[in-house]
N, C-alpha and C positions, 0 to 999 in steps of 0.2 A: 070519126075516130081515126087517128093516124095508124098506119100499118106498123107492125113490128118488123124490124129488119133481121133476117137470119144471115149471119156470116159463118159459113162453113170454113173451118181452118184446119190445115194439115201441116204438121211438122215433119219434114222429110229428113229425119235424122240419119237414116241409113246406118252405116258402120260407125259414124262419128260418136254417137252417144255411148257406145260400148267402149270406145277408146278414151273419150274425154271425160265422161261422167262415171262410168263403171270402172275405167282404168284397167281394162281386161287385156290379157295376152292370149286368151283362149279362142282358137279359131272357130269353135262351135258357137260361142256367144256372138262373135263377130258375124257369123253367117245369119243370125237372127235379124241383124240390121240389113244385111244384103237382100233380105226378102223384099225390100223396097223396090227392087228391080221388077218384081212381080206385082207388088201391091200398088205402086204408083200408077202404072198403066191401067190397072183395074179401076182405080179411083177416077182417073181422067175419063175413062170410057163411061163410067157411071154419071159423072157430071155432065158430059156431053149428051147423054141420053136424057137427062133431066133438064137440060138447057140452063145450067147453073154456072155462074162464075164464082170461084172461090179464091181464098188466099192461102198460099203455100209458103211456109217459113223454111228456108234452106240454109244449113251451115255451109261455109265455104268449102270445108272438107268434102261434103257430099257433092258440091258442084264440080270439084276437081275430079272426083272418082267417077261420077255419072253425069257428065255434061249433057248427054242426049236426053236424060230425064228432065233436066232443067229447061232445055229447049222445048220439050214437049209440053211442059207446064206453061211456058210463055206462049207457045203457038196455040194453046187451047184458050187463050184470052184471059188467063188467070193472073192474079197479082202475085208477085214474088217478094217476100219479106226477108230481112236479115235475121239470122239465127246463130250468130257467133261464127267461130272458125271450126272448132272440133268439139262442140257441145260442152265447153268448159264453163266453170263457175266464174263470172266476172270478179267476184269478191276475193278470188285467190290471187289477183294481180294488182300491181300498183297502177297508177294513172298511165304511165308509158306502156305498160303491158296490155292494159285494156284498150288503149288507143290502137296498138298494133293489131289486136284481134279484130277490131272493127274494120281497119284498113285491109287486112288480108281477106276478110269476108267480102268486102266490096269488090276487091280485085278479082276474086274467084267468080263471083256472080257476073261481073262484067265480061270476063273472058269466056265464060260458059254460054251466056245468053244475051249479053249486051244490055243488062238491066241495072238500074240504080234504085234500090228500094227506098220507099218513104216510110216504111213500117218496120218495127223491130220487136222481136220476142226473145227474151233472154232464155238460154238453155236452162231447163228445170226451173224457170221463173226466179232465178237468183239474181240479185242486183248488188252492186257495190255502192258506196256513197257517191261515187263519181259518175255512175252510169247515165242517169238522166241528163246531167249537164253535158256529157259527151254526145248523147243523142241529139240534143239541141244544137250543139256545135256542128255536128255533121249534117244538119238539115232535115232530120226526120220529122214527119208530121205527127206520128203516134208511136206509142209503146203499148205492148200487150203482155205485161208481166205481173201486174198487181191485182189485188183482190178486194179493194175497199168498196166495191159495188158489185152488183151482179148483172143487171140488165140496163144500166145507164153508163155511158162514158162520163169521164170527169177529168179535171185537171189535177195532177199529183203535186205533192210538195217536195222540196229538197231542204236539207239543212235542219231537219227535225233533230231534237236531242232528247234523251231519256235516260232513266236510271231508277233503280228500286227505291232510292231515298229522296227523290224529288219529283215534282209534277212534270208531266209531259210538256215539252215546249215545241210549238209548231213553227216550222220554217216557212218560207215564202212559196207561193204557187209557181210552177214553171209552165211556160206556154207550150205544152206538149200534151196532146190528147191521150188519155189513158183508156184503152179498150179492155175492159176487165175480163179476167179469167177466173177459173174456179177448179180446184182439184177434182171435185165431184163430176165435173163435165170434161174430164180428161180420160180418153179411152185406155191409155197405157196403164194407168193405175188399176183399172178394172180388169183388163184382159191379159196382162203379162205378169210374169213371175221372175223376180230377180233375187236369187240366193237367199230367200226367206225374208228379205227386207220388204218386198212388195209381194203379197201372197197371190194376187191376180186370179185369172181364170174364172171370173164371175160369168154365169150364163148370160148370153146377150139379151135375152128377154127381160132379165132383171134390170139391166142397165137401160134398156129401152123404156121400161115403165118409169124409171126415175127421170130420165131425160124428157120423156113425154109430159110428165107432171110439171117439171120445171118450165117447159115450153108453154103449157096451157096457162100456168100462172102468169108468165110474161105477157102472153097475148091479152089476158083479161085485165091485168093490173098495171102494166107498163106500156101503154100505147105510145108509139114513137120511139120505143127503146130498141135494144139490140140483144140478140141471143147468139152466144159465141161458144159452140163446142170446140174442144181441142182434140184433134185426131192425128194419127200417125199412119201413113200408108202401109208400113210393115206390120201394123196391128189391125186397123180397121179394114185393110185390104184382104184379110182372110175371110173365108167363105161365109160363115154364119154371121160375122160382124157386119159385112157389107150388106147382107140381106136385112139386118137390123136397121142400118142406115137408110136403106131403100124404103122400109115401112115408115120410118120416122119422117122422112121428107114428104112422103105421100100424106101423112097425117098433118104436117104443117101446111101443105098446100090446101088440103081439104078444109082448113079453118077459114080460108078466104080472106085472111087478115094479115098476110105476110108478104114481104118481098125478099128475094135473095140477092145479096150484093157482096162486093169485096169489102174488106176492112178499110182500105184506103178511101173508097168512095163514101162510106158511112162516116168515117172520121172527118173527112173534108166538109161534108154537109153539117155535121154536128158543130164543128168549130165555127162555121159561118153563122149558125143560129145562136151560138153561145160565146160571144166575146169574153175574154178571160175576166175583165173587170166586172162585167154584168153578172157572170156566173159566180164570182167570189161574193158579190153583194147578196146574191140569192141563196148562197150556201155558207152561212157564217160558221157552222160547225166544222166545215172543211178547212177553214182558215185559222181556227182557234181564237177568233177575235174576242170571244167572251170567256176564254179559258182562264182558270185560276192558276196563277204561276208563283204566288208569293208564300205558299205553304212551306214552312221550315226556313224562311229567310231570316236573317238577323233582325232583331227588333230594337 
């Protein structure tokens, strides 16, 4: 039986999420993001102690503010992924604007640590109709922003069309590995509070129980799959949450059926085992090949 791959992922949003997503001018809110200066070194020390290589998604804005953090991530042997410029929603921009965001993020990561990411995670997991095409154009291997699976990578589609008065129409697959995410596996939603929109502050042991059950299911039912929690150093790096992660990693290792690896390494292996044409033939529901599309058409 093939081992499950665990990809521990960390979004080093820092101050950028409070500027780009929350659009705040409140110094106190921004200071919550600045806790990444404390949380990221704690996470790096934890990973070193556990001998785990993880994937960190870093906005360009964070790389400019805290280049030494990005260097420390690189020097720890971890993968660095692209996470926008200032944690903005790509759907708020036209094609030229979204292209500029990607280019600014690349430049910042290169200047801070000399890295060129092969993986992308959209801020807040928002995409525009152009995003996947842009990622392909910029040479990314994988994206980690969509939720059409839980423990299996897949090839996403582009060009889908929909509306309340007509059947869903499937667009073509794009040759870009999708490493799936899940809001229930995001620490920020559970542990933080944002002006009533996100209630947060769930006791860590409740989250631990949920994540443990998800992991146990993945190990038993999805051999060869991938388990991807999404964490933030300014969130998971606080005391009780980091202790939770410590217990979870020990539980995963105690199963004797997992390997820990970066997203890029797993995506590369998966793509080699699953050429897009072969995968499409084996997954007809993902391509819409048998979908009914003529309901409501003129007769």
